[in-house]
Structures are given as C-alpha cells and as structure tokens.
N, CA, C and O of each residue as an XYZ file, in Angstrom:
372
protein
N       1.042    -24.052     15.199
C       1.633    -23.017     16.014
C       1.592    -21.692     15.272
O       1.720    -21.663     14.048
N       1.418    -20.616     15.985
C       1.367    -19.290     15.403
C       2.791    -18.805     15.168
O       3.636    -18.862     16.061
N       3.042    -18.327     13.951
C       4.368    -17.820     13.627
C       4.322    -16.304     13.600
O       3.620    -15.713     12.779
N       5.063    -15.678     14.489
C       5.112    -14.231     14.548
C       6.482    -13.747     14.085
O       7.490    -14.421     14.298
N       6.514    -12.574     13.451
C       7.804    -12.076     12.982
C       8.734    -11.676     14.118
O       9.907    -11.387     13.878
N       8.238    -11.653     15.344
C       9.075    -11.274     16.473
C       9.778    -12.470     17.083
O      10.478    -12.328     18.086
N       9.606    -13.646     16.496
C      10.241    -14.872     16.946
C       9.850    -15.218     18.384
O      10.702    -15.533     19.215
N       8.548    -15.155     18.658
C       8.026    -15.519     19.969
C       7.500    -16.940     19.859
O       6.734    -17.258     18.949
N       7.911    -17.792     20.789
C       7.471    -19.188     20.732
C       6.075    -19.331     21.335
O       5.551    -18.407     21.956
N       5.493    -20.501     21.140
C       4.163    -20.786     21.663
C       4.103    -20.696     23.179
O       3.115    -20.217     23.737
N       5.148    -21.150     23.839
C       5.202    -21.088     25.301
C       5.198    -19.644     25.784
O       4.522    -19.309     26.756
N       5.950    -18.799     25.107
C       5.996    -17.386     25.488
C       4.653    -16.708     25.269
O       4.233    -15.886     26.083
N       3.967    -17.048     24.165
C       2.639    -16.493     23.902
C       1.669    -16.927     24.998
O       0.894    -16.114     25.501
N       1.711    -18.204     25.367
C       0.827    -18.703     26.428
C       1.119    -17.989     27.743
O       0.189    -17.653     28.477
N       2.375    -17.753     28.050
C       2.744    -17.058     29.284
C       2.232    -15.619     29.266
O       1.722    -15.130     30.274
N       2.363    -14.939     28.128
C       1.868    -13.567     28.012
C       0.358    -13.530     28.190
O      -0.162    -12.660     28.889
N      -0.354    -14.468     27.561
C      -1.808    -14.532     27.708
C      -2.183    -14.786     29.163
O      -3.121    -14.174     29.673
N      -1.467    -15.672     29.833
C      -1.720    -15.960     31.240
C      -1.547    -14.700     32.094
O      -2.378    -14.419     32.956
N      -0.484    -13.952     31.860
C      -0.235    -12.719     32.616
C      -1.338    -11.697     32.345
O      -1.810    -11.037     33.271
N      -1.752    -11.561     31.090
C      -2.809    -10.612     30.740
C      -4.096    -10.973     31.465
O      -4.776    -10.095     31.997
N      -4.433    -12.250     31.490
C      -5.650    -12.689     32.188
C      -5.540    -12.423     33.684
O      -6.510    -12.007     34.317
N      -4.368    -12.661     34.244
C      -4.184    -12.431     35.685
C      -4.275    -10.939     36.024
O      -4.842    -10.577     37.055
N      -3.732    -10.081     35.178
C      -3.713     -8.651     35.472
C      -5.071     -7.998     35.203
O      -5.568     -7.237     36.034
N      -5.667     -8.288     34.054
C      -6.883     -7.593     33.649
C      -8.166     -8.379     33.921
O      -9.242     -7.783     33.973
N      -8.085     -9.661     34.089
C      -9.279    -10.477     34.285
C      -9.806    -10.984     32.960
O      -9.610    -10.364     31.915
N     -10.479    -12.124     33.020
C     -10.960    -12.774     31.799
C     -12.027    -11.956     31.084
O     -12.140    -12.043     29.861
N     -12.811    -11.164     31.809
C     -13.873    -10.396     31.166
C     -13.343     -9.195     30.383
O     -14.040     -8.701     29.496
N     -12.147     -8.711     30.677
C     -11.570     -7.556     29.979
C     -10.731     -7.949     28.758
O     -10.433     -7.102     27.916
N     -10.355     -9.207     28.657
C      -9.485     -9.649     27.561
C     -10.104     -9.388     26.183
O      -9.401     -8.884     25.306
N     -11.397     -9.709     25.946
C     -11.966     -9.411     24.620
C     -11.956     -7.917     24.291
O     -11.725     -7.534     23.145
N     -12.209     -7.073     25.299
C     -12.162     -5.628     25.084
C     -10.761     -5.182     24.684
O     -10.593     -4.386     23.760
N      -9.767     -5.698     25.381
C      -8.375     -5.356     25.090
C      -8.006     -5.822     23.689
O      -7.361     -5.091     22.938
N      -8.411     -7.034     23.336
C      -8.109     -7.573     22.008
C      -8.768     -6.735     20.918
O      -8.157     -6.467     19.883
N     -10.016     -6.320     21.148
C     -10.706     -5.471     20.175
C      -9.976     -4.142     20.010
O      -9.791     -3.661     18.892
N      -9.569     -3.561     21.119
C      -8.834     -2.291     21.066
C      -7.517     -2.426     20.331
O      -7.154     -1.566     19.529
N      -6.796     -3.512     20.605
C      -5.535     -3.749     19.894
C      -5.783     -3.950     18.399
O      -5.030     -3.448     17.565
N      -6.841     -4.687     18.070
C      -7.183     -4.915     16.665
C      -7.496     -3.619     15.947
O      -7.035     -3.393     14.828
N      -8.294     -2.752     16.600
C      -8.629     -1.458     15.997
C      -7.377     -0.603     15.818
O      -7.207      0.059     14.794
N      -6.505     -0.624     16.821
C      -5.264      0.154     16.730
C      -4.373     -0.327     15.604
O      -3.812      0.474     14.857
N      -4.244     -1.651     15.485
C      -3.421     -2.207     14.407
C      -4.014     -1.868     13.046
O      -3.281     -1.584     12.098
N      -5.359     -1.897     12.946
C      -6.028     -1.567     11.687
C      -5.778     -0.115     11.312
O      -5.532      0.197     10.147
N      -5.841      0.782     12.308
C      -5.593      2.196     12.042
C      -4.159      2.428     11.582
O      -3.916      3.239     10.688
N      -3.218      1.726     12.183
C      -1.816      1.851     11.770
C      -1.641      1.354     10.341
O      -0.948      1.978      9.537
N      -2.279      0.218     10.030
C      -2.178     -0.336      8.676
C      -2.793      0.626      7.653
O      -2.217      0.860      6.591
N      -3.965      1.181      7.979
C      -4.610      2.129      7.070
C      -3.758      3.377      6.869
O      -3.631      3.873      5.750
N      -3.174      3.883      7.956
C      -2.321      5.068      7.851
C      -1.097      4.777      6.993
O      -0.685      5.613      6.188
N      -0.516      3.597      7.162
C       0.639      3.212      6.363
C       0.270      3.126      4.884
O       1.015      3.598      4.025
N      -0.872      2.525      4.593
C      -1.318      2.429      3.194
C      -1.593      3.806      2.605
O      -1.292      4.046      1.435
N      -2.168      4.724      3.405
C      -2.412      6.082      2.929
C      -1.107      6.783      2.600
O      -1.006      7.462      1.578
N      -0.106      6.624      3.456
C       1.193      7.249      3.218
C       1.825      6.683      1.951
O       2.369      7.429      1.137
N       1.751      5.357      1.786
C       2.318      4.737      0.583
C       1.637      5.256     -0.676
O       2.303      5.559     -1.666
N       0.305      5.359     -0.640
C      -0.411      5.817     -1.829
C      -0.097      7.282     -2.130
O       0.011      7.660     -3.296
N       0.049      8.108     -1.099
C       0.416      9.509     -1.321
C       1.812      9.624     -1.935
O       2.030     10.434     -2.836
N       2.740      8.828     -1.457
C       4.093      8.844     -2.015
C       4.060      8.407     -3.473
O       4.714      9.011     -4.324
N       3.297      7.356     -3.760
C       3.194      6.861     -5.133
C       2.562      7.904     -6.049
O       3.048      8.133     -7.156
N       1.478      8.540     -5.591
C       0.817      9.572     -6.409
C       1.747     10.743     -6.681
O       1.825     11.234     -7.808
N       2.450     11.188     -5.651
C       3.370     12.313     -5.810
C       4.504     11.953     -6.771
O       4.902     12.769     -7.602
N       5.016     10.742     -6.655
C       6.091     10.302     -7.542
C       5.602     10.220     -8.983
O       6.324     10.596     -9.906
N       4.386      9.733     -9.179
C       3.843      9.639    -10.540
C       3.627     11.029    -11.134
O       3.895     11.245    -12.316
N       3.141     11.977    -10.319
C       2.928     13.340    -10.807
C       4.244     14.008    -11.198
O       4.277     14.826    -12.118
N       5.321     13.665    -10.506
C       6.625     14.285    -10.767
C       7.526     13.412    -11.632
O       8.716     13.695    -11.769
N       6.969     12.353    -12.215
C       7.718     11.428    -13.084
C       8.955     10.864    -12.400
O      10.036     10.832    -12.988
N       8.797     10.427    -11.176
C       9.885      9.804    -10.424
C       9.684      8.298    -10.459
O       8.586      7.804    -10.204
N      10.759      7.565    -10.778
C      10.686      6.105    -10.834
C      10.836      5.534     -9.426
O      11.853      5.757     -8.768
N       9.833      4.805     -8.967
C       9.873      4.214     -7.631
C      10.443      2.807     -7.632
O      10.637      2.221     -6.567
N      10.713      2.259     -8.799
C      11.217      0.889     -8.873
C      12.736      0.885     -8.744
O      13.462      0.710     -9.723
N      13.193      1.080     -7.523
C      14.624      1.130     -7.238
C      15.254     -0.245     -7.439
O      16.422     -0.348     -7.815
N      14.494     -1.279     -7.192
C      15.037     -2.633     -7.283
C      15.495     -2.970     -8.697
O      16.407     -3.776     -8.880
N      14.873     -2.365     -9.685
C      15.264     -2.619    -11.076
C      16.708     -2.189    -11.309
O      17.481     -2.918    -11.931
N      17.074     -1.012    -10.813
C      18.444     -0.521    -10.970
C      19.432     -1.384    -10.193
O      20.527     -1.674    -10.675
N      19.046     -1.787     -9.007
C      19.924     -2.636     -8.192
C      20.134     -3.978     -8.870
O      21.253     -4.490     -8.895
N      19.068     -4.556     -9.423
C      19.174     -5.846    -10.104
C      20.105     -5.746    -11.311
O      20.886     -6.660    -11.574
N      20.023     -4.641    -12.040
C      20.917     -4.445    -13.188
C      22.377     -4.438    -12.739
O      23.228     -5.061    -13.373
N      22.663     -3.734    -11.648
C      24.033     -3.666    -11.144
C      24.525     -5.034    -10.678
O      25.676     -5.400    -10.915
N      23.649     -5.785    -10.015
C      24.023     -7.125     -9.549
C      24.298     -8.039    -10.736
O      25.278     -8.784    -10.732
N      23.439     -7.987    -11.753
C      23.639     -8.814    -12.942
C      24.949     -8.450    -13.648
O      25.662     -9.326    -14.138
N      25.257     -7.156    -13.696
C      26.512     -6.719    -14.320
C      27.708     -7.249    -13.536
O      28.686     -7.709    -14.125
N      27.631     -7.187    -12.214
C      28.720     -7.695    -11.376
C      28.889     -9.203    -11.566
O      30.016     -9.697    -11.619
N      27.769     -9.940    -11.668
C      27.835    -11.390    -11.900
C      28.531    -11.694    -13.220
O      29.369    -12.593    -13.294
N      28.180    -10.938    -14.266
C      28.811    -11.143    -15.567
C      30.310    -10.872    -15.500
O      31.111    -11.616    -16.066
N      30.678     -9.809    -14.806
C      32.108     -9.487    -14.668
C      32.842    -10.605    -13.931
O      33.944    -10.991    -14.321
N      32.242    -11.114    -12.885
C      32.864    -12.209    -12.124
C      32.978    -13.451    -12.988
O      34.008    -14.125    -12.967
N      31.924    -13.768    -13.758
C      31.968    -14.934    -14.644
C      33.030    -14.769    -15.727
O      33.685    -15.741    -16.104
N      33.207    -13.537    -16.234
C      34.249    -13.290    -17.237
C      35.640    -13.532    -16.661
O      36.523    -14.058    -17.339
N      35.820    -13.143    -15.405
C      37.132    -13.297    -14.764
C      37.376    -14.746    -14.357
O      38.468    -15.273    -14.570
N      36.378    -15.389    -13.778
C      36.569    -16.747    -13.259
C      36.348    -17.821    -14.307
O      36.660    -18.986    -14.059
N      35.824    -17.469    -15.464
C      35.578    -18.459    -16.497
C      36.806    -19.255    -16.880
O      36.765    -20.485    -16.849
N      37.908    -18.593    -17.246
C      39.125    -19.340    -17.603
C      39.681    -20.158    -16.432
O      40.245    -21.233    -16.638
N      39.526    -19.664    -15.240
C      40.023    -20.395    -14.056
C      39.234    -21.674    -13.876
O      39.814    -22.725    -13.601
N      37.921    -21.605    -14.026
C      37.072    -22.794    -13.846
C      37.378    -23.830    -14.928
O      37.386    -25.031    -14.657
N      37.627    -23.371    -16.139
C      37.877    -24.307    -17.222
C      39.199    -25.019    -17.086
O      39.334    -26.158    -17.533
N      40.182    -24.374    -16.477
C      41.488    -24.989    -16.362
C      41.545    -26.013    -15.235
O      42.468    -26.827    -15.203
N      40.599    -25.999    -14.323
C      40.614    -26.958    -13.223
C      40.040    -28.211    -13.697
O      39.948    -29.174    -12.936
C-alpha cells in the first residue's frame, strides 16, 4: 500500500483515481500525471534553491544554522536537573 503523509487510505486513492478518469478520460490521465510531476519537481527545486541561498548567506555572515544543538543542550541540562532532584526520591522507594 502507498503511504502518503496526508493519511489517505488506499480506498480513498482508488476513489480519487476513479473520479479523475471519469472527469478527464483515460487518455488525459498520463498528461495530467506528467504535469503534476513537473510541477512537484519545480517546487522541490525551488525549495532546494531557497535552502542553499539561506545556507550560503548564513555562512557568509557567520550565523550558526544548527539550532537543534542549542535545544539539545537545554534538554540535556533539564534532564540532569530532574535527575538531581528525583534521584534521592527514587532511591528511598
């Protein structure tokens, strides 16, 4: 079964395909699919271009893009604080 991030089941996909065939006809479906594929490719390429421009600009201005590193440090610190507080409680049980 095809897994889509939109949580569409196989039955729903089959129903959508059936409606598309009924509305546009079987001979137009490959054309429509090609057009959708090209459109999705253009969106993906544009997104990658934007990401690379942001990365280049950040590198030129010495900006750290690894935000997750700072968040992970804060989470680890919070875990240590919780373990320091709950440690004696866990040992006494």
